[in-house]
C-alpha positions as CSV (number, residue, x, y, z in Angstrom):
1,X,26.4,-7.0,12.3
2,X,25.4,-10.4,11.4
3,X,21.5,-8.9,12.6
4,X,21.7,-6.0,10.2
5,X,22.8,-8.6,7.3
6,X,19.9,-10.9,8.1
7,X,17.1,-7.9,8.0
8,X,18.9,-6.4,4.7
9,X,18.2,-9.8,3.2
10,X,14.6,-9.9,5.1
11,X,13.9,-6.6,3.4
12,X,15.3,-7.5,-0.1
13,X,13.4,-10.8,-0.2
14,X,10.1,-8.6,1.1
15,X,10.9,-6.7,-2.1
16,X,11.0,-9.7,-4.0
17,X,7.3,-10.9,-2.9
18,X,9.2,-13.8,-1.3
19,X,7.1,-15.8,1.0
20,X,9.6,-17.1,3.3
21,X,11.2,-13.8,3.9
22,X,7.5,-12.0,4.9
23,X,6.8,-15.1,7.0
24,X,9.8,-14.8,9.0
25,X,9.1,-10.9,9.4
26,X,5.5,-11.9,10.8
27,X,7.0,-14.6,13.1
28,X,9.5,-12.2,14.6
29,X,7.7,-9.0,15.0
30,X,3.8,-9.8,15.1
31,X,3.6,-10.7,19.0
32,X,5.5,-7.6,19.6
33,X,2.9,-5.6,18.1
34,X,0.1,-7.2,19.1
35,X,0.8,-6.7,22.9
36,X,0.9,-3.1,21.8
37,X,-2.5,-2.9,20.4
38,X,-3.6,-5.5,23.2
39,X,-2.3,-3.2,26.0
40,X,-3.6,-0.1,24.6
41,X,-7.6,-0.3,23.9
42,X,-7.2,-2.9,20.7
43,X,-8.4,-6.5,19.8
44,X,-6.6,-9.0,18.3
45,X,-8.3,-8.1,14.7
46,X,-6.8,-4.3,15.3
47,X,-3.7,-5.9,16.1
48,X,-3.7,-8.3,12.8
49,X,-4.8,-4.9,10.8
50,X,-2.3,-2.8,12.1
51,X,0.4,-5.0,11.8
52,X,-1.0,-5.2,8.2
53,X,-1.0,-2.0,7.3
54,X,2.3,-1.6,8.4
55,X,3.6,-4.5,6.4
56,X,2.2,-2.4,3.4
57,X,4.0,0.6,4.5
58,X,7.4,-1.2,4.7
59,X,6.9,-3.3,1.3
60,X,6.3,0.4,-0.6
61,X,9.3,1.7,0.7
62,X,11.9,-1.0,0.0
63,X,9.9,-2.0,-3.4
64,X,11.4,1.8,-4.6
65,X,15.3,0.5,-4.0
66,X,16.0,3.7,-2.1
67,X,14.8,2.4,1.3
68,X,17.8,2.4,3.9
69,X,16.9,1.2,7.4
70,X,18.8,3.2,9.9
71,X,17.3,1.4,13.3
72,X,16.1,-2.3,13.7
73,X,13.6,-3.5,11.8
74,X,11.5,-4.3,14.7
75,X,12.3,-0.5,15.7
76,X,10.8,0.8,12.6
77,X,7.5,-1.4,12.7
78,X,7.1,-0.7,15.8
79,X,7.3,2.8,15.2
80,X,4.5,2.2,12.1
81,X,2.2,0.4,13.8
82,X,2.4,3.0,16.8
83,X,1.6,5.5,15.1
84,X,-1.0,3.8,13.0
85,X,-2.4,2.7,16.2
86,X,-2.6,6.3,17.9
87,X,-4.3,7.3,14.3
88,X,-6.8,4.4,14.8
89,X,-7.8,5.3,18.5
90,X,-8.0,9.4,17.9
91,X,-10.7,8.2,15.1
92,X,-12.4,5.8,17.2
93,X,-12.4,8.1,20.6
94,X,-11.0,5.5,22.1
95,X,-7.6,7.4,22.8
96,X,-5.9,6.2,26.2
97,X,-3.6,8.9,28.2
98,X,-0.7,7.8,27.2
99,X,0.6,4.5,24.8
100,X,3.0,2.5,26.1
101,X,6.6,3.4,25.0
102,X,7.8,-0.4,24.4
103,X,10.7,0.3,22.1
104,X,12.1,3.4,21.0
105,X,10.4,5.3,18.0
106,X,11.5,6.7,15.2
107,X,10.0,9.5,12.9
108,X,7.2,8.0,10.7
109,X,4.7,11.1,10.1
110,X,5.5,11.5,6.6
111,X,5.2,7.9,5.3
112,X,2.3,7.3,7.2
113,X,0.4,10.9,5.5
114,X,2.1,9.3,2.3
115,X,0.6,6.0,2.5
116,X,-2.5,7.2,3.2
117,X,-2.9,9.6,0.5
118,X,-2.1,6.4,-2.1
119,X,-4.8,4.4,-0.8
120,X,-7.4,7.5,-1.2
121,X,-6.0,8.2,-4.9
122,X,-6.6,4.2,-5.4
123,X,-10.1,4.4,-3.6
124,X,-11.1,7.1,-6.2
125,X,-9.2,5.7,-9.0
126,X,-11.0,2.6,-8.0
127,X,-14.2,4.7,-7.7
128,X,-13.5,6.3,-11.0
129,X,-12.9,3.0,-12.9
130,X,-16.5,1.7,-12.1
131,X,-18.2,4.5,-13.3
132,X,-16.0,5.2,-16.7
133,X,-18.1,2.8,-18.5
134,X,-17.4,0.5,-21.7
135,X,-16.0,0.0,-23.6
136,X,-13.3,2.2,-22.0
137,X,-13.0,0.4,-18.8
138,X,-12.4,-2.7,-20.4
139,X,-9.6,-1.3,-22.9
140,X,-7.9,0.1,-20.1
141,X,-7.7,-2.6,-18.3
142,X,-6.8,-4.8,-21.3
143,X,-3.8,-2.1,-21.8
144,X,-2.1,-1.4,-18.5
145,X,-3.5,-4.3,-16.5
146,X,-3.0,-6.9,-18.6
147,X,-0.4,-5.6,-20.9
148,X,-1.9,-6.2,-24.4
149,X,-0.3,-4.2,-27.3
150,X,-2.3,-2.2,-29.1
151,X,-2.5,-4.5,-32.1
152,X,-4.5,-6.9,-30.3
153,X,-6.7,-4.3,-28.8
154,X,-7.8,-3.3,-31.8
155,X,-8.3,-7.1,-33.0
156,X,-10.3,-7.4,-29.7
157,X,-12.2,-4.3,-29.7
158,X,-13.1,-4.4,-33.4
159,X,-10.9,-1.4,-34.4
160,X,-9.8,-1.1,-38.0
161,X,-6.1,-0.9,-36.7
162,X,-4.1,-0.1,-33.7
163,X,-3.8,3.8,-34.4
164,X,-7.9,3.9,-33.9
165,X,-7.1,2.2,-30.8
166,X,-4.8,4.3,-29.3
167,X,-6.8,7.3,-30.1
168,X,-10.3,5.3,-27.8
169,X,-7.2,4.4,-25.1
170,X,-6.3,8.8,-25.1
171,X,-10.4,9.4,-25.1
172,X,-10.9,7.0,-22.4
173,X,-8.1,8.0,-20.5
174,X,-9.3,11.9,-20.8
175,X,-13.0,10.4,-19.5
176,X,-11.0,9.0,-16.6
177,X,-8.6,11.5,-16.0
178,X,-12.2,14.2,-15.6
179,X,-13.8,11.4,-13.1
180,X,-10.6,11.2,-10.8
181,X,-10.3,15.0,-10.7
182,X,-14.3,14.9,-10.0
183,X,-13.9,12.1,-7.1
184,X,-11.3,14.0,-5.5
185,X,-12.8,17.2,-4.5
């Protein structure tokens, strides 16, 4: 019971980007993942990469607020890392006949596919933003990343009023959407 409470606190800390919680998760579970990777055709760098990816998957899950851990955190992380490593081995065609089964596993295929799709979408969006051009790129960054108001944007970009800035933002979004769908194909 106490372990569940501690793990729940770690997950809550992870959702809040609490450095101490993240360090604790690393200290408690990284060696297990490193053993998995090293014993199955991997290198220390691979272990770091896979564990980092698993932490991102876990972070994205707990950040939603609806994530329920139905097993030990150790088991969940092991399962995610195992799936990620199997995919990596398959991509590199270094797959061994059978990956050692150190712990029980939980199904995480859908989560990994969703995570990978999200990563592809982010890459596509990054490419789209790079090719969007000015002033659209700066205007969208000012609004969405820097959280500036339309009044501030109008002043900074030389528009006569906030409505004109809003209209320009809309046009920029249309251009970005076209680029995104073009690169996504």
